[in-house]
C-alpha positions in Angstrom: 10.3 -65.4 141.5 13.7 -64.1 140.6 17.1 -65.6 141.4 17.5 -65.7 145.2 20.7 -67.6 144.8 22.2 -64.8 142.8 21.3 -62.3 145.5 22.7 -64.6 148.2 26.0 -64.9 146.3 26.6 -61.2 146.4 29.6 -60.4 148.7 29.3 -56.7 148.8 29.3 -55.7 152.5 28.1 -52.2 151.7 25.1 -53.5 149.9 24.1 -55.8 152.8 24.7 -53.0 155.3 22.6 -50.6 153.3 19.8 -53.1 153.0 19.8 -53.9 156.7 19.9 -50.2 157.6 16.8 -49.5 155.5 14.9 -52.5 156.7 15.8 -52.0 160.3 14.2 -48.5 160.3 10.8 -49.8 159.3 8.3 -50.6 162.1 5.8 -52.8 160.4 6.5 -56.3 159.0 4.4 -55.4 155.9 6.7 -52.4 155.2 9.8 -54.5 155.6 8.4 -57.1 153.2 7.6 -54.5 150.6 10.9 -52.8 150.9 12.8 -56.1 150.8 11.0 -57.0 147.6 11.7 -53.6 146.0 15.4 -53.8 147.1 15.8 -57.3 145.6 14.1 -56.2 142.4 16.4 -53.2 142.1 19.5 -55.3 142.7 18.4 -57.8 140.0 17.8 -54.9 137.6 21.0 -53.2 138.4 23.2 -56.2 138.1 21.4 -57.1 134.9 22.6 -53.8 133.4 26.2 -54.7 134.4 26.1 -57.9 132.2 25.4 -56.5 128.7 26.8 -59.6 127.0 23.9 -61.6 128.2 21.3 -59.0 127.2 22.8 -58.3 123.8 22.9 -62.1 123.1 19.2 -62.3 123.7 18.4 -59.2 121.7 20.7 -60.2 118.7 19.3 -63.7 118.5 17.9 -64.4 115.1 14.1 -64.8 114.8 13.0 -68.4 114.1 
């Protein structure tokens, strides 16, 4: 699974409010789980874009 600690460390109140607003509108537990998963994956992807140094270091690594 992906980095739960990284998501937990986010201190962006708007992000948490938005996540809660979306999840609280869903009636079924299955829908909440699916949306929670998708939101977490999106956040991982989005914050991965914001750290290009890590990505470029992996891309520019020489082949063995």
